Backbone as XML, in Angstrom:
<?xml version="1.0"?>
<chain id="A" units="angstrom">
  <residue number="1" name="MET">
    <atom name="N" x="56.741" y="-8.188" z="19.617"/>
    <atom name="CA" x="57.236" y="-6.829" z="19.635"/>
    <atom name="C" x="58.471" y="-6.788" z="18.745"/>
  </residue>
  <residue number="2" name="GLU">
    <atom name="N" x="58.534" y="-5.747" z="17.918"/>
    <atom name="CA" x="59.691" y="-5.572" z="17.051"/>
    <atom name="C" x="60.808" y="-4.889" z="17.816"/>
  </residue>
  <residue number="3" name="LEU">
    <atom name="N" x="62.022" y="-5.123" z="17.367"/>
    <atom name="CA" x="63.176" y="-4.470" z="17.951"/>
    <atom name="C" x="63.055" y="-2.964" z="17.743"/>
  </residue>
  <residue number="4" name="GLN">
    <atom name="N" x="63.246" y="-2.207" z="18.808"/>
    <atom name="CA" x="63.129" y="-0.750" z="18.744"/>
    <atom name="C" x="64.515" y="-0.132" z="18.709"/>
  </residue>
  <residue number="5" name="PHE">
    <atom name="N" x="64.749" y="0.757" z="17.759"/>
    <atom name="CA" x="66.032" y="1.431" z="17.640"/>
    <atom name="C" x="65.888" y="2.859" z="18.146"/>
  </residue>
  <residue number="6" name="ILE">
    <atom name="N" x="66.772" y="3.243" z="19.019"/>
    <atom name="CA" x="66.807" y="4.592" z="19.561"/>
    <atom name="C" x="67.845" y="5.360" z="18.753"/>
  </residue>
  <residue number="7" name="THR">
    <atom name="N" x="67.431" y="6.459" z="18.136"/>
    <atom name="CA" x="68.346" y="7.200" z="17.263"/>
    <atom name="C" x="68.886" y="8.472" z="17.899"/>
  </residue>
  <residue number="8" name="THR">
    <atom name="N" x="68.524" y="8.720" z="19.138"/>
    <atom name="CA" x="69.001" y="9.907" z="19.844"/>
    <atom name="C" x="69.579" y="9.477" z="21.182"/>
  </residue>
  <residue number="9" name="THR">
    <atom name="N" x="70.176" y="10.408" z="21.879"/>
    <atom name="CA" x="70.612" y="10.135" z="23.237"/>
    <atom name="C" x="69.370" y="9.995" z="24.099"/>
  </residue>
  <residue number="10" name="GLU">
    <atom name="N" x="69.256" y="8.896" z="24.791"/>
    <atom name="CA" x="68.057" y="8.617" z="25.584"/>
    <atom name="C" x="68.139" y="9.360" z="26.919"/>
  </residue>
  <residue number="11" name="THR">
    <atom name="N" x="67.137" y="10.167" z="27.182"/>
    <atom name="CA" x="67.014" y="10.867" z="28.461"/>
    <atom name="C" x="65.927" y="10.180" z="29.270"/>
  </residue>
  <residue number="12" name="SER">
    <atom name="N" x="65.782" y="10.563" z="30.521"/>
    <atom name="CA" x="64.726" y="9.982" z="31.352"/>
    <atom name="C" x="63.356" y="10.211" z="30.731"/>
  </residue>
  <residue number="13" name="SER">
    <atom name="N" x="63.119" y="11.405" z="30.212"/>
    <atom name="CA" x="61.822" y="11.716" z="29.597"/>
    <atom name="C" x="61.580" y="10.866" z="28.362"/>
  </residue>
  <residue number="14" name="LEU">
    <atom name="N" x="62.604" y="10.714" z="27.520"/>
    <atom name="CA" x="62.449" y="9.875" z="26.323"/>
    <atom name="C" x="62.290" y="8.404" z="26.692"/>
  </residue>
  <residue number="15" name="TYR">
    <atom name="N" x="62.968" y="7.973" z="27.755"/>
    <atom name="CA" x="62.840" y="6.603" z="28.224"/>
    <atom name="C" x="61.402" y="6.321" z="28.661"/>
  </residue>
  <residue number="16" name="ILE">
    <atom name="N" x="60.824" y="7.225" z="29.419"/>
    <atom name="CA" x="59.441" y="7.063" z="29.869"/>
    <atom name="C" x="58.500" y="7.064" z="28.666"/>
  </residue>
  <residue number="17" name="GLU">
    <atom name="N" x="58.768" y="7.912" z="27.688"/>
    <atom name="CA" x="57.956" y="7.938" z="26.467"/>
    <atom name="C" x="58.048" y="6.595" z="25.744"/>
  </residue>
  <residue number="18" name="THR">
    <atom name="N" x="59.245" y="6.030" z="25.680"/>
    <atom name="CA" x="59.427" y="4.709" z="25.060"/>
    <atom name="C" x="58.640" y="3.652" z="25.823"/>
  </residue>
  <residue number="19" name="LEU">
    <atom name="N" x="58.697" y="3.703" z="27.135"/>
    <atom name="CA" x="57.917" y="2.758" z="27.946"/>
    <atom name="C" x="56.436" y="2.863" z="27.626"/>
  </residue>
  <residue number="20" name="GLN">
    <atom name="N" x="55.937" y="4.086" z="27.564"/>
    <atom name="CA" x="54.510" y="4.296" z="27.344"/>
    <atom name="C" x="54.072" y="3.888" z="25.942"/>
  </residue>
  <residue number="21" name="LYS">
    <atom name="N" x="54.902" y="4.148" z="24.947"/>
    <atom name="CA" x="54.504" y="3.878" z="23.561"/>
    <atom name="C" x="54.779" y="2.454" z="23.107"/>
  </residue>
  <residue number="22" name="VAL">
    <atom name="N" x="55.773" y="1.784" z="23.705"/>
    <atom name="CA" x="56.177" y="0.475" z="23.212"/>
    <atom name="C" x="56.004" y="-0.628" z="24.250"/>
  </residue>
  <residue number="23" name="ILE">
    <atom name="N" x="56.585" y="-0.433" z="25.416"/>
    <atom name="CA" x="56.605" y="-1.505" z="26.414"/>
    <atom name="C" x="55.231" y="-1.746" z="27.032"/>
  </residue>
  <residue number="24" name="VAL">
    <atom name="N" x="54.556" y="-0.683" z="27.458"/>
    <atom name="CA" x="53.242" y="-0.846" z="28.089"/>
    <atom name="C" x="52.254" y="-1.521" z="27.131"/>
  </residue>
  <residue number="25" name="PRO">
    <atom name="N" x="52.138" y="-1.066" z="25.864"/>
    <atom name="CA" x="51.215" y="-1.770" z="24.959"/>
    <atom name="C" x="51.584" y="-3.239" z="24.746"/>
  </residue>
  <residue number="26" name="PHE">
    <atom name="N" x="52.883" y="-3.542" z="24.738"/>
    <atom name="CA" x="53.308" y="-4.932" z="24.567"/>
    <atom name="C" x="52.807" y="-5.806" z="25.714"/>
  </residue>
  <residue number="27" name="PHE">
    <atom name="N" x="52.921" y="-5.318" z="26.951"/>
    <atom name="CA" x="52.514" y="-6.104" z="28.109"/>
    <atom name="C" x="51.012" y="-6.117" z="28.321"/>
  </residue>
  <residue number="28" name="ARG">
    <atom name="N" x="50.301" y="-5.150" z="27.760"/>
    <atom name="CA" x="48.852" y="-5.076" z="27.950"/>
    <atom name="C" x="48.200" y="-6.324" z="27.349"/>
  </residue>
  <residue number="29" name="ASN">
    <atom name="N" x="47.258" y="-6.883" z="28.044"/>
    <atom name="CA" x="46.481" y="-8.047" z="27.593"/>
    <atom name="C" x="47.326" y="-9.299" z="27.353"/>
  </residue>
  <residue number="30" name="ARG">
    <atom name="N" x="48.433" y="-9.398" z="28.035"/>
    <atom name="CA" x="49.244" y="-10.611" z="27.941"/>
    <atom name="C" x="49.206" y="-11.315" z="29.299"/>
  </residue>
  <residue number="31" name="ARG">
    <atom name="N" x="49.367" y="-12.588" z="29.228"/>
    <atom name="CA" x="49.455" y="-13.327" z="30.486"/>
    <atom name="C" x="50.726" y="-12.915" z="31.207"/>
  </residue>
  <residue number="32" name="ARG">
    <atom name="N" x="50.792" y="-13.171" z="32.450"/>
    <atom name="CA" x="51.938" y="-12.742" z="33.262"/>
    <atom name="C" x="53.148" y="-13.654" z="33.066"/>
  </residue>
  <residue number="33" name="SER">
    <atom name="N" x="53.461" y="-13.951" z="31.824"/>
    <atom name="CA" x="54.597" y="-14.825" z="31.547"/>
    <atom name="C" x="55.855" y="-14.039" z="31.192"/>
  </residue>
  <residue number="34" name="HIS">
    <atom name="N" x="55.779" y="-12.715" z="31.246"/>
    <atom name="CA" x="56.920" y="-11.877" z="30.912"/>
    <atom name="C" x="57.428" y="-11.164" z="32.163"/>
  </residue>
  <residue number="35" name="VAL">
    <atom name="N" x="58.709" y="-10.901" z="32.189"/>
    <atom name="CA" x="59.309" y="-10.162" z="33.290"/>
    <atom name="C" x="60.013" y="-8.949" z="32.690"/>
  </residue>
  <residue number="36" name="PHE">
    <atom name="N" x="59.662" y="-7.769" z="33.181"/>
    <atom name="CA" x="60.297" y="-6.533" z="32.723"/>
    <atom name="C" x="61.469" y="-6.236" z="33.646"/>
  </residue>
  <residue number="37" name="GLN">
    <atom name="N" x="62.664" y="-6.131" z="33.073"/>
    <atom name="CA" x="63.846" y="-5.877" z="33.878"/>
    <atom name="C" x="64.586" y="-4.655" z="33.358"/>
  </residue>
  <residue number="38" name="GLN">
    <atom name="N" x="65.214" y="-3.957" z="34.282"/>
    <atom name="CA" x="66.036" y="-2.812" z="33.934"/>
    <atom name="C" x="67.388" y="-2.977" z="34.621"/>
  </residue>
  <residue number="39" name="ASP">
    <atom name="N" x="68.416" y="-2.363" z="34.050"/>
    <atom name="CA" x="69.696" y="-2.342" z="34.745"/>
    <atom name="C" x="69.784" y="-1.031" z="35.526"/>
  </residue>
  <residue number="40" name="ASN">
    <atom name="N" x="70.920" y="-0.685" z="36.004"/>
    <atom name="CA" x="71.062" y="0.527" z="36.802"/>
    <atom name="C" x="71.520" y="1.723" z="35.984"/>
  </residue>
  <residue number="41" name="ALA">
    <atom name="N" x="71.168" y="1.757" z="34.719"/>
    <atom name="CA" x="71.498" y="2.917" z="33.893"/>
    <atom name="C" x="70.840" y="4.151" z="34.502"/>
  </residue>
  <residue number="42" name="SER">
    <atom name="N" x="71.488" y="5.290" z="34.369"/>
    <atom name="CA" x="70.988" y="6.503" z="35.022"/>
    <atom name="C" x="69.568" y="6.865" z="34.601"/>
  </residue>
  <residue number="43" name="ILE">
    <atom name="N" x="69.188" y="6.591" z="33.357"/>
    <atom name="CA" x="67.814" y="6.908" z="32.941"/>
    <atom name="C" x="66.795" y="5.982" z="33.591"/>
  </residue>
  <residue number="44" name="HIS">
    <atom name="N" x="67.226" y="4.793" z="34.002"/>
    <atom name="CA" x="66.325" y="3.851" z="34.670"/>
    <atom name="C" x="66.158" y="4.192" z="36.140"/>
  </residue>
  <residue number="45" name="THR">
    <atom name="N" x="67.146" y="4.834" z="36.729"/>
    <atom name="CA" x="67.126" y="5.110" z="38.168"/>
    <atom name="C" x="66.893" y="6.588" z="38.481"/>
  </residue>
  <residue number="46" name="SER">
    <atom name="N" x="66.583" y="7.380" z="37.463"/>
    <atom name="CA" x="66.335" y="8.805" z="37.691"/>
    <atom name="C" x="65.066" y="8.989" z="38.520"/>
  </residue>
  <residue number="47" name="LYS">
    <atom name="N" x="64.948" y="10.125" z="39.146"/>
    <atom name="CA" x="63.771" y="10.433" z="39.962"/>
    <atom name="C" x="62.502" y="10.331" z="39.121"/>
  </residue>
  <residue number="48" name="GLU">
    <atom name="N" x="62.554" y="10.870" z="37.912"/>
    <atom name="CA" x="61.394" y="10.861" z="37.012"/>
    <atom name="C" x="60.962" y="9.427" z="36.677"/>
  </residue>
  <residue number="49" name="ALA">
    <atom name="N" x="61.928" y="8.566" z="36.350"/>
    <atom name="CA" x="61.604" y="7.183" z="36.000"/>
    <atom name="C" x="61.104" y="6.410" z="37.214"/>
  </residue>
  <residue number="50" name="MET">
    <atom name="N" x="61.701" y="6.663" z="38.365"/>
    <atom name="CA" x="61.275" y="5.971" z="39.583"/>
    <atom name="C" x="59.858" y="6.376" z="39.970"/>
  </residue>
  <residue number="51" name="GLU">
    <atom name="N" x="59.514" y="7.656" z="39.800"/>
    <atom name="CA" x="58.153" y="8.110" z="40.089"/>
    <atom name="C" x="57.163" y="7.474" z="39.136"/>
  </residue>
  <residue number="52" name="TRP">
    <atom name="N" x="57.524" y="7.370" z="37.858"/>
    <atom name="CA" x="56.638" y="6.776" z="36.865"/>
    <atom name="C" x="56.395" y="5.314" z="37.207"/>
  </residue>
  <residue number="53" name="ASP">
    <atom name="N" x="57.440" y="4.626" z="37.639"/>
    <atom name="CA" x="57.355" y="3.195" z="37.920"/>
    <atom name="C" x="56.680" y="2.891" z="39.253"/>
  </residue>
  <residue number="54" name="SER">
    <atom name="N" x="56.506" y="3.901" z="40.113"/>
    <atom name="CA" x="55.978" y="3.643" z="41.453"/>
    <atom name="C" x="54.473" y="3.844" z="41.571"/>
  </residue>
  <residue number="55" name="ILE">
    <atom name="N" x="53.790" y="4.088" z="40.474"/>
    <atom name="CA" x="52.340" y="4.266" z="40.523"/>
    <atom name="C" x="51.692" y="2.921" z="40.856"/>
  </residue>
  <residue number="56" name="SER">
    <atom name="N" x="50.892" y="2.900" z="41.896"/>
    <atom name="CA" x="50.288" y="1.643" z="42.334"/>
    <atom name="C" x="49.131" y="1.243" z="41.426"/>
  </residue>
  <residue number="57" name="VAL">
    <atom name="N" x="48.830" y="-0.036" z="41.432"/>
    <atom name="CA" x="47.708" y="-0.557" z="40.649"/>
    <atom name="C" x="46.411" y="0.090" z="41.127"/>
  </residue>
  <residue number="58" name="ALA">
    <atom name="N" x="46.266" y="0.257" z="42.431"/>
    <atom name="CA" x="45.052" y="0.869" z="42.981"/>
    <atom name="C" x="44.892" y="2.301" z="42.479"/>
  </residue>
  <residue number="59" name="GLU">
    <atom name="N" x="45.997" y="3.046" z="42.420"/>
    <atom name="CA" x="45.933" y="4.417" z="41.923"/>
    <atom name="C" x="45.566" y="4.444" z="40.440"/>
  </residue>
  <residue number="60" name="LEU">
    <atom name="N" x="46.137" y="3.538" z="39.669"/>
    <atom name="CA" x="45.791" y="3.463" z="38.248"/>
    <atom name="C" x="44.323" y="3.109" z="38.055"/>
  </residue>
  <residue number="61" name="GLN">
    <atom name="N" x="43.817" y="2.165" z="38.846"/>
    <atom name="CA" x="42.412" y="1.785" z="38.746"/>
    <atom name="C" x="41.504" y="2.962" z="39.103"/>
  </residue>
  <residue number="62" name="LYS">
    <atom name="N" x="41.908" y="3.735" z="40.101"/>
    <atom name="CA" x="41.143" y="4.915" z="40.505"/>
    <atom name="C" x="41.103" y="5.938" z="39.369"/>
  </residue>
  <residue number="63" name="LEU">
    <atom name="N" x="42.245" y="6.142" z="38.730"/>
    <atom name="CA" x="42.296" y="7.089" z="37.605"/>
    <atom name="C" x="41.427" y="6.619" z="36.441"/>
  </residue>
  <residue number="64" name="VAL">
    <atom name="N" x="41.508" y="5.340" z="36.125"/>
    <atom name="CA" x="40.695" y="4.797" z="35.032"/>
    <atom name="C" x="39.213" y="4.927" z="35.361"/>
  </residue>
  <residue number="65" name="ALA">
    <atom name="N" x="38.840" y="4.639" z="36.604"/>
    <atom name="CA" x="37.441" y="4.733" z="37.014"/>
    <atom name="C" x="36.921" y="6.167" z="36.925"/>
  </residue>
  <residue number="66" name="SER">
    <atom name="N" x="37.796" y="7.150" z="37.076"/>
    <atom name="CA" x="37.363" y="8.549" z="37.031"/>
    <atom name="C" x="37.233" y="9.093" z="35.609"/>
  </residue>
  <residue number="67" name="MET">
    <atom name="N" x="37.714" y="8.351" z="34.625"/>
    <atom name="CA" x="37.720" y="8.852" z="33.253"/>
    <atom name="C" x="36.328" y="9.189" z="32.700"/>
  </residue>
  <residue number="68" name="PRO">
    <atom name="N" x="35.306" y="8.361" z="32.875"/>
    <atom name="CA" x="33.993" y="8.737" z="32.330"/>
    <atom name="C" x="33.507" y="10.081" z="32.882"/>
  </residue>
  <residue number="69" name="LYS">
    <atom name="N" x="33.694" y="10.301" z="34.168"/>
    <atom name="CA" x="33.279" y="11.567" z="34.787"/>
    <atom name="C" x="34.081" y="12.730" z="34.199"/>
  </residue>
  <residue number="70" name="GLN">
    <atom name="N" x="35.381" y="12.540" z="34.047"/>
    <atom name="CA" x="36.230" y="13.600" z="33.492"/>
    <atom name="C" x="35.886" y="13.882" z="32.029"/>
  </residue>
  <residue number="71" name="MET">
    <atom name="N" x="35.622" y="12.835" z="31.260"/>
    <atom name="CA" x="35.254" y="13.022" z="29.852"/>
    <atom name="C" x="33.917" y="13.751" z="29.742"/>
  </residue>
  <residue number="72" name="PHE">
    <atom name="N" x="32.974" y="13.432" z="30.627"/>
    <atom name="CA" x="31.686" y="14.108" z="30.640"/>
    <atom name="C" x="31.882" y="15.609" z="30.870"/>
  </residue>
  <residue number="73" name="LYS">
    <atom name="N" x="32.779" y="15.957" z="31.809"/>
    <atom name="CA" x="33.056" y="17.368" z="32.088"/>
    <atom name="C" x="33.654" y="18.068" z="30.868"/>
  </residue>
  <residue number="74" name="VAL">
    <atom name="N" x="34.560" y="17.392" z="30.196"/>
    <atom name="CA" x="35.181" y="17.974" z="28.994"/>
    <atom name="C" x="34.129" y="18.205" z="27.919"/>
  </residue>
  <residue number="75" name="ILE">
    <atom name="N" x="33.246" y="17.228" z="27.740"/>
    <atom name="CA" x="32.180" y="17.355" z="26.742"/>
    <atom name="C" x="31.257" y="18.513" z="27.111"/>
  </residue>
  <residue number="76" name="GLN">
    <atom name="N" x="30.911" y="18.624" z="28.386"/>
    <atom name="CA" x="30.067" y="19.735" z="28.838"/>
    <atom name="C" x="30.715" y="21.093" z="28.572"/>
  </residue>
  <residue number="77" name="ASP">
    <atom name="N" x="32.032" y="21.142" z="28.724"/>
    <atom name="CA" x="32.769" y="22.395" z="28.510"/>
    <atom name="C" x="33.218" y="22.568" z="27.064"/>
  </residue>
  <residue number="78" name="HIS">
    <atom name="N" x="32.677" y="21.737" z="26.172"/>
    <atom name="CA" x="33.005" y="21.806" z="24.741"/>
    <atom name="C" x="34.523" y="21.749" z="24.515"/>
  </residue>
  <residue number="79" name="GLY">
    <atom name="N" x="35.173" y="20.830" z="25.233"/>
    <atom name="CA" x="36.601" y="20.632" z="25.071"/>
    <atom name="C" x="37.451" y="21.545" z="25.943"/>
  </residue>
  <residue number="80" name="GLY">
    <atom name="N" x="36.828" y="22.334" z="26.774"/>
    <atom name="CA" x="37.572" y="23.257" z="27.624"/>
    <atom name="C" x="38.232" y="22.560" z="28.801"/>
  </residue>
  <residue number="81" name="GLU">
    <atom name="N" x="38.899" y="23.332" z="29.619"/>
    <atom name="CA" x="39.599" y="22.792" z="30.774"/>
    <atom name="C" x="38.619" y="22.332" z="31.856"/>
  </residue>
  <residue number="82" name="THR">
    <atom name="N" x="39.049" y="21.356" z="32.637"/>
    <atom name="CA" x="38.259" y="20.913" z="33.780"/>
    <atom name="C" x="39.066" y="21.173" z="35.050"/>
  </residue>
  <residue number="83" name="SER">
    <atom name="N" x="38.461" y="20.939" z="36.179"/>
    <atom name="CA" x="39.144" y="21.176" z="37.451"/>
    <atom name="C" x="39.971" y="19.992" z="37.890"/>
  </residue>
  <residue number="84" name="TYR">
    <atom name="N" x="40.142" y="18.994" z="37.035"/>
    <atom name="CA" x="40.855" y="17.771" z="37.381"/>
    <atom name="C" x="42.225" y="18.083" z="37.851"/>
  </residue>
</chain>
């Protein structure tokens, strides 16, 4: 992973975006030899960040398992909204 430079004031929303775009892909498909740590900076302990970090593995697996069904609905609706 390359060093990431933040050029703006980091907010909780931007922090979560950074996690999703940089940190999550880095850890994906890697052995469990890495430890992700955060300090107590306000963006790390915000309600939004804590909610993002508290999603259980079981819930994520459930969401992933539902994707084919949801994609089928989108295709049926020609890209329209679904009841998800």
